[in-house]
Structures are given as C-alpha cells and as structure tokens.
N, C-alpha and C positions, 0 to 999 in steps of 0.2 A: 246209746252209743257215745263213747268218749274216746277222744283222741289226746295223746299225752305227746309233747315235744319237749325233749330235755334240751339244756345248754349249759355252758359254763365250764366243760372240762377243759383239760389241757396239760401241759407240763409245767411242773413246778419242783423246786427243789426242796429237799428234806427239811421240815420245819416251817414251811411255807403254808400259805392258805388258799382256798378255793371256796367260791360258792356256787353250787349247783342250783339250777331253776327247772321246773317242770311246769309248763303252761298246759292247761286242760281246756278243751273245747266242751261244748254240751251244758246241760243245765244241772242244777242241784249240786255243784261242787262242794259246797259246804257239808253235804251229807256222806261224802265218800271218806273212808278210811284210806290214807295215802301213805306210801312207804317208798323207801329208797332200798333197792337191792344192789349187790355188785358181783361180778363174775370175772374170773380169771380163766385162761385156756386150760382145759382139762380138769376143771373143778366144778362142782355144782354152785349155782347161783345162790348167794346167801343174803339174808335179810340183814340190812344195817341198820335202819331206824323206821319207826312208823309213828304217825300221828293220827289219832282217831278224830271224828266229826266233833268230839267235845274238847280237843285239845290235848288229850292225854299222850304223852310220848313214852317211848321205849326204844333202847339201844342195846346192841350186842356189847358185850364188855370190852373189846378191844378198841372201840371208839368212844366210850363214855369219858365224859370231861373234854374230849377235843372235838366232836361233832354235835352240831345242833340242828335238829329239824323244826322247821315251823312253816306256817301257811298264811296267806294272805287270801281269805275267801272272796274279798271284793274284786281281786284280779285272777281269780281262778288259778292260782300259783302255789306250788309248794317249793319250798327252798331246803338245801342241806348245806349248812355252813361248816366247812371242814378246816380246822386249825391243827397246828403242830403235826402235819402230814409226815408220814413215814412211808418208806419205799414199798412196805407190805400192804399199804392202801392202793398200790397200783391195781387198776381193774377197769372194766367197763361198768359204768354206774346206770342203772335202769330205775326209772320211775313206774310205781304201781298203784293203781287206783281200784278200790273194791267197794261195792255196795250191793247187798242183796245177794250175795254169793257169786256175783259177776265181777271179774277181773279184767283189767285193762294194762297193757304195757306200752311204755315208749320204745323209741328205737335205739336208746342208750347213748351214752357220752363217755368218751374215754378219758381217764385220769391217769396220768403217769407221773410218780414221783421219783425223781432221780436227779442226781449231781452231775 
C-alpha cells in the first residue's frame, strides 16, 4: 500500500512559478512510475508528466519546456517544477504512483494562475 500526499499548490500570477511535491509512504518507492495529472471541473483528468523508475520523463505538449518532473528516491518524493505558468494551467494537480499494474492517487492540490 502506498499513500501519497501532495503539497505546494497555491495562487500565482501568470508567468510565475510553483513547485509541487508528492511525498510517498511505503517501501520500494524507487521502483514506481510516478506521474502528475491535472483536472478542471467538467473535464477528464489528464496526464501532465511522467517519470519512470529509470528516470525517463515525458510531458504533454502544452507543458514541454515549462514543467520539469524529477524525483528524489532517498526522500520518497516526486516533484513538478512549473515555470512560466499560464491561466490554462489552473487545475487540481494529482500525484499518481504505479507498479505492477496497481495505481495509487493523492488527494490533489489546487493550482490557480490568475492576475
């Protein structure tokens, strides 16, 4: 069983930056594929960024060059550095962990980009 706790969301002006953190409990964190998703009301949850257990990363086109996903296996934590934020990045951001076809979700953290 894995428990995920996100933090770091908040209100930021367009062009600003935020760093989201997701702390995981349990063992074998380094073997999990970790992802960040986001969801706005009335829309499906979408995958934003993923990092595999080997460190391979991938991003949706709309955040490439602005967002960076990275992990610290020693601290059981995955991060999402978000720069040059836009109003359309406003959403609830969720952390996800997957291993052996079993997935786990955090409770989400709100990111609002507005002037």
